[in-house]
Phi, psi and omega in degrees: 000134180290136182289131181294145180272072180227125180220138184245147171225147178232130181240144167254119181253118181290131179262081183300119179291145178265072186291321181296319178296323177292326178289324176293323175301314181297318179296317181297317185293323177295323175295320180296319178299318177299320179294320181288323179292325177295326180292334179294322177053233181252022180295097187292326180296317180294323187279328191244358179294149190290334184230149173281154181239078188295328182294336177264000183071027181249121185227152178275165175300323179299325181295315181294324177296322178291325177291322177299320177296322177296322178293322178295320178295319177299319179297319181292323178295321180294321177297317177296320178297318178296321178297317179296323177295320179298330182269009174112004175285130184234120173279135188209164164229148177256129179243130177254128184236135172266106185274355185277182181255010176235144176286165179220160180229166182047056184270103182263126181238133176233126178252129174244144185253127175249130179058048180185169182228136169277126176267086191293338181260000183281134176227150175291150176302144180247140177302142172290151180295126182301136186304319184256025178290145180250120178294137178297145179296139182283132174229143182296138177285144177271137177298136184243012188287326182295127179075018180289127185235017179272218181214167177241133175272144174210176176054042181282132179218129179226126170214190190297331187240358186212147178221128184212154177192160177236132170267138175291332180201147171217112186290168179295132181073008182266154176227144183214148175292132178301313168228157190283327188278156172286130178250172180228140177234135174272107190250161177224179184301328184262007183293131177225148175240136181231150182236152169227131181233134168222150187209187179296321184264341181242116180298315176188140173217148184213166179172185178265143181284127176281136181261126183239128175271124181269000000 
């Protein structure tokens, strides 16, 4: 029987946080808050009415102060996140690639962590919602099943020492995220990640996960 032309590689791509960009965002928002508060002046209706009228873009001084507090909290979270990264926390995504010239199905990938821990509940800080942000209008989603040529993830499993998922299909030359979200690993000098893959065409293949800095 001819050997299938399917070959797998697994990469860990470090998701370097843009902390300097977020600090510039905070500084710009604080200047914007000062400008908006200055515009309020002595407008007693704007300052003392009991409710904000966000749909009209009308806000009280108290509303801007609350947004400023949210920015301060976000800044504190960024500092804590930066400290954790300095101590070995790595935000990452895992990509599985079919380097061969034939597609494959039922592609199951398991990643194991040696001398390190996946922090499955850890998330990067998120920007506070801008006070005068306008939510996009809701529109009904269109069905996309006809002509669908992608894949479905299933059997997703994440714990401190293991990460696993199965792709229904992975085409020739295609690469896909093992799971969609950014994950975090507490790493050390000796931390290693290894993979085992089995599929319809490959009984089993294994190796070390390559680490790529983006």
